[in-house]
N, C-alpha and C positions, 0 to 999 in steps of 0.2 A: 504493499500500500504506500507507504514512504511519504512522499511530500502531500499526497492527495488526502491520507488520512488526518495529518496536522491541519490542512486547510478545513476538512469537516470538524475537527475539535474546536478550531477558532471559532467556527460558526456557532458551535455550541455554547462557547463562552460567551458570545456575544448575545446569543438568545437568552440566556440564563441572567447575563447582566440587564438587558431590556425588561424581563420578567421580575427581577428583584426591584427595580426603579418603578415598574408599574405598580408592583404590590406594596411597596412603602414610599409614597411620593412624599417629597420635601414639602411639608406645608407651608413654611415660611415664604419659599419660592413661588409656591402656589399662590398664595395670597397676594404677593406682589406682582403676581403675572408675567414673570420672565424667569428665564433660565438661569441656572447657577454653574460655576465650575464643579460642583457636587455631581452635575449629570454625567460628567465624564468617568467617574470612578465609584466604586462601592463603598459606601459609608460604613461605618460600625452597625448601623440599627439595619442594615440591609444585607450584612453579612450571610446571616444564616439563611435568608431566603436564597440569596444567589447561591450558596452551597447546595441547598435542596433541588433548585431548579437545575444546578449544573449536573447532579447526580441523575436528575430525571433525564436529561437530555443525552447524557452518556450510557444511561441504561437502554434508551432508545437506539442509540448508535450501535451498542452491541446486537441488539435484536437484527438490526440493519446488516452488520457485517456478516452476522450468522445465515442470513436469508442470502446475501450476495455470494453464493458459492464460485463464480466466475472471477471474482476479486477484482471488478472492473468498476467498482462503486456505483452500480447501476443494478436494479432487480428486473430482471425480465419476468414475464407472466409465468413462465415455466418454473422459475426459481421462487416466485411468489406462491404458486400452487404446492411446491415442495416443501416450503417452510411453514405453510398455514398450520399442519398439526402440532409443530413446534410452538408458534405463536400463540394459538390458541390455548394450548396446554400451559406454557411458561407466563401467560400474560392474562388479563381480563378482557383480551379482544375477543368479540364475539363471532363464531363461525358463520361467515358469510353463505347465504343460500346459493348465490351466483357468484363465483369466484372471480370471472372475469368481468361481472359488472363492479365488483369491489375494486378490482386491479384498475380498472377504468377510472373510477372515483380517485383512486389514490394517484394516479398519472395526471394530476392537474393540467400540465402543459400538453398533453395529447402526443407527447414525443414518443410513445411506445416503449419506453423504459423510465422506472422509477428511480429517481435520484434520492439522495439523503433528506434534502429538505422536504419533499413531498411524502416520503415515508413517514418523517417525524411530525408533519401536520395530520397526517393521517392517524397515527398513533397518539396524538394529542387529541384529537376530535374523540377517540374513544376512551380518553383518560387512562391510557396503559402507562402503569408505574407513577401515577400523579400524585404530586406531594401536595397538593394544594388542600387536601383534608388535615394536614399537619400544620398548614400556617394561619388556620383560623383562630 
């Protein structure tokens, strides 16, 4: 995987950062109606949330890499079909009645292959490994 996985992990960090900022907004900056330098980094009050979301995203990345048997950082329909028993067993992902329809739903850009962002969005939609219950 090399550099490509590093890029995907970097996206996981960015996604976790964005989620932490959304879950614990800076009330002072919000009341003033302006962004602050704190928007660029995780503050102490956001750190636990950031770590939970990062763990969540990296767990989904592990599921993606397990499904991607060709090691090209894309999941084909055949790989998706083969991975579905594992995904439904290891996660709370419901078994779709129509695997091809579920795959088309996951393939948001219609490119014929599911990329990590599409896979992660699909898994998040079904709250696979979702930490949000712990954040309440």
